[in-house]
BABA-954786 format. One record per residue: x, y, z of N, C-alpha, C in turn; residue in one letter. Coordinates in pm, whole numbers, plus 50000, padded with zeros to 5 digits. Layout:
! residues N
XYZXYZXYZa...
//
This chain:
! residues 206
929419028428116929609019927998931089016527983m931399003927953932758999927933933299006327805n934569010527808935169016727691935429006227585e934939008927465935088999627353935909006427245v936798998927182937589004127071937368995326949v937918999726837937738992626710938168978026722y939268975726794939788962126808938798952826877a937928958226963936928950027031935898944726932d935488953226838934558948726735935208937926650i936458940226613937178930726529937358917326599q937768917626725938008905026797936708897326820s935618904426848934328897826867933868891326738t934018898326628933638893126496934498881026458w935808882226475936718871226438936448858826522e936178860626651935898849226738934648841826691a933658849426644932408843226599932578835626470e933268841526373933388835026242934388823426247i935298823526344936288812826354935768800626430d934688802326506934178791426590932948785026527a932828772126545931658765126492930428767526580e930638768226711929508770326801929278785226826r928088788426869927728802226899928558807327017l929148819127001929938825127108929038833327202q929508835527323928738843427419928628857927373d927428863427378927218877627347926018882527427l926258892027514925178897427596924728910927543q923528914827582922938927227530923798939427559d924368940227678925178951727714926418952627626l927048941227601928238940927515927888945527373r926788940427319926378944327185926028959127179l925368964027283925028978327288926288986927290a927298982527364928558989927369929248990527234n929198979327161929788979127027929068988826935l927748988926944926958998126863927199012626901g927369015227030927639028927075928989033927023e929949024727015931259028726961931109033226816y930359025526738930139029126598929459042826588l928499045326673927819058326674928779069626708s929699066926800930649077426840931609080826726s931979070826646932859073426532932109081326426i930839078226406930039086026310929969100626355r929759102626484929689116226538931029123426520m932109116126542933439122026525933669126426381k933139118526287933279122026146932549135026114l931349136526170930579148726144931249161126202t932079159126304932769170426368934139173226307e934539164826211935839166726147935769178126045t936689187526051936689198625955936769193625811p936069200225722936009196025581937399195825517a938289204725561939619205325501940539194025548e940149187225655940969176125706940559163225635d940929162225509940489151025425941089137725470e942309137925517942949125425560942219119325679i941929127725779941209122925898939819118025860q939149125525773937799121625730937829108225657a938849106225575938969093625501939219082025596d940079084125696940379073625794939129069825874l938379079825917937159077225993936109070225908l935999074325782935029068025692935349053225673t936619050225654937039036225639936759028225766r937029034525880936779027826007935289024826026e934449034525988932999032625999932529021225909i932989021325784932569010925689933008997125735l934238996125785934748983325833933978978625957n933718987826049932988984226171931558980126138a930918987326046929558983726005929528969725946e930498966725859930548953525798930698942625903f931628944625997931888934226097930688932126189m930018942926229928848941326315927708934226243l927468938126118926398931626041926718916926018k927978914125983928368900325958928348892126086d928728898226197928668891526327927248886626355l926278895526339924888891926368924328882326264l924798883426139924358874026036924838859926066r926118858626101926678845526133925998839526255v925748847726355925078842926475923658838126442r922968845526356921618841426318921648827926248k922618825826160922728813126090922948801626189q923788803926289924048793526389922798790526471k922038800826503920808799026581919768791526499i919628795126372918668788226285919058773526270v920348770826251920808757026236920528748926363r920808754826478920558747726604919078744826622a918238754626593916788752726607916278742026512a916798741826390916348731926292916758717826333s917818716726415918278703726465917678700526601e916808709226650916128706726777917018707826899g918038715826893918938717527007919108732327038r919668734927155919888748727198921368752127187r921708763727128923118767527119923748768627258p925028765327265925738766227393926008780527434l926328789027338926698802827369925528811027420g925848821327498924808830327548924288839027434k922968840327427922328848327324921828861527381m921678871427295921038883727337919548880927353t918838890227412917408888227434916658886627302l917008894627202916368893527071916668880027007s917888875127025918248862026970917488850927042e917308852327172916508842627248915098841927190e914538853527161913178854027109913108847626970r914108850526887914188844326755914258829226768l915108824426859915258809926878913938803626921y913248809727017911978804227065910948803426954d910898813726869909938813726758910288802926656r911578801426629912008791126535911648777226586l911888774926715911558761926773910078759026758i909228768926788907788767026773907428764126628r908068771326536907778769326394908178755526346g909388751126384909858737926342909018726726406f908648728526532907808718526598906448717626530e905898729226491904628729226421904718722126287g905818724326216905998717726087906208702826104h906948698726208907138684426234905798677626260d904918684626333903588679126357902798677726229g902948687426140902288687026009902758674825930f904078672325931904628660825859904088647825916v904018646826049903498634826113902058632126071e901258642626063899858640926022899778635725879e900628640825792900648636225654901028621525647i902058617625723902518603725722901488594125779l900618599225865899538590925919898358589925825r898448597125714897378596325616896198605225646g896368614525740895268623325774895218635125678r894018639425647893838650825559894138663625636s895038671525583895438683825649894918695625569v894068703725632893438714825562894278727425565s895318727425649896158739425662895768747925781g894718743625853894278751525969895348752326075t896038740826100897068740726204898188750526172d898608750326044899678759426004899238773826017d897968776325980897458789925990897408794326135e897018785026225896978788426367898368791626419d899368783526374900738785826417901238799226368t900958802126239901378814926182900728826526256d899418824826289898718835526357899288837726496q899658826526562900238827626696901538835326693s902378832226593903648839126580903408853726547i902438856226457902108870026419901648877926540s900788871726623900298878626742901448882126835d902418872626845903558875026932904388886626883d904558887226749905318898026690904638911426714v903308911426704902558923826721902498928226866d902958919426957903008923327097901738920327174g900808912627114899578909527185899848899627297e900868891127281901278882027386902568887527445d902558889927574903728896027639904648885227692v905918885427649906918876127700907548882227824d908018873327912908628877928037910048872528050f910868879828122912268876228141912618877328289v913308867228340913768867528479915098874828484l915158885628561916358893928565916798896628708v918078900128720918628904828848919058919328829r918618927828918918928942128905920338945028954f921098952128871922448956428906922468970928953l921458978428911921318992428951919918994429009k919739004029097918409006229154917449012529053p916189008729062915109015328988914189021029095v914259033929114913629040129231912149043129215e911679043529092910259046629070909529034629010t908249033629038907439023128978907229026028830q906949015528755906679017128612905589007328570f904919010628462903869002028407904478993928293v904418980628305904978971928203904088970928081g904588963827978903818962127856902538954027880m902498946827992901288939328028900328947828110d900648960928124899818970628196899788968128347e900718960128397900868958028541901928967828594e901838970928723902788980128785903938972228848v905178976628823906368969928875907238980128950y908058974729042909018983129111908458989529237g909338997229303910758999429269911608987029299p912868987029249913748975629267915108980329321f915698972029405917018974629461918048965529393e919338969229394920368960629339920328946629402p920558936429320920548922329356919138916629367e918128924929353916748919829358916438912629227e915718901529237915358893529120913868895229092i913528896928964912118899028928911848893828788a910598890528763910128886428631909428898428569l910008904028463909448916128404909228914128254i908368922328192908088920928049909338922527962p909338915427851910468915027758910878928927713w909918937127672910248950327618910928959227721d910528958127846911178965927951912578960527978n912708947327982914008941228009915028944527901a914568944927776915478947327664916228960527681r915528970827723916148984027741917188983627853i916828977427964917728977328080918908967928062w918748957527982919868948727953920948956327876l920508965327791921448972727707922198983627781r921608988727889922328999227962922918994328094d922838981028118923468975328235922688976328364g921408980028354920578980828475920268966928530t920088957128440919768943528481920648933628405v920668921428454921278910328382920328898628390t920318890228288919398878828289919858868228388r918898862228457919198851528551919268838328478v918348836028384918318823628309917518825928183a917738817528077916928818727957915458816527989p914578822027902913148820627924912698806127919q913278798727824912878784927806914128776427802k914018764427852915168755427857914938744127759i915868742327666915758731727568917008723327570g917138714427472918328706227462919508714827424d920648712127482921858719827453922818711227374r923788718227308924808710927231925558701127321d
//
């Protein structure tokens, strides 16, 4: 894992809030930022009770880091929602969870646009289409529909594993490219085992 310090969280946050477009953020980078915050929390628990100055400094650092990370993800979400509502794809690299959010938003906005078109054509809309769209999104959230991600392995995976789709995958060697279930990819993206080759879906870009 790359060594992360407080200044890395601050610089990542400042770059995001200062820029109009979405900045690049990969799963491994975000995981490293989160791990740093966890390490500071652990350091606080190990600080002697009588060392009030050190405890106060660590507490302030934790609160500041928590705020910046939460605000970073909030600002990024706003940019993703805005891009999806305008029917375009953000230029910056998104984390896997952000990619999934974007895809769901696009489906939702497209479904609503279709609803508006039906109304303008004078057709009676019973709400069935919206219900179907909502159910589709709900099913996706519940994991009944398995999403897949194209990844390149950076580290070897020596044993086979069963994916969320109940299929058997692996083993994999470094530089090998494979299409694997989203839930499996999410874990390995965060620990640097894999990197994404391309987004799941390609849309209009800024």
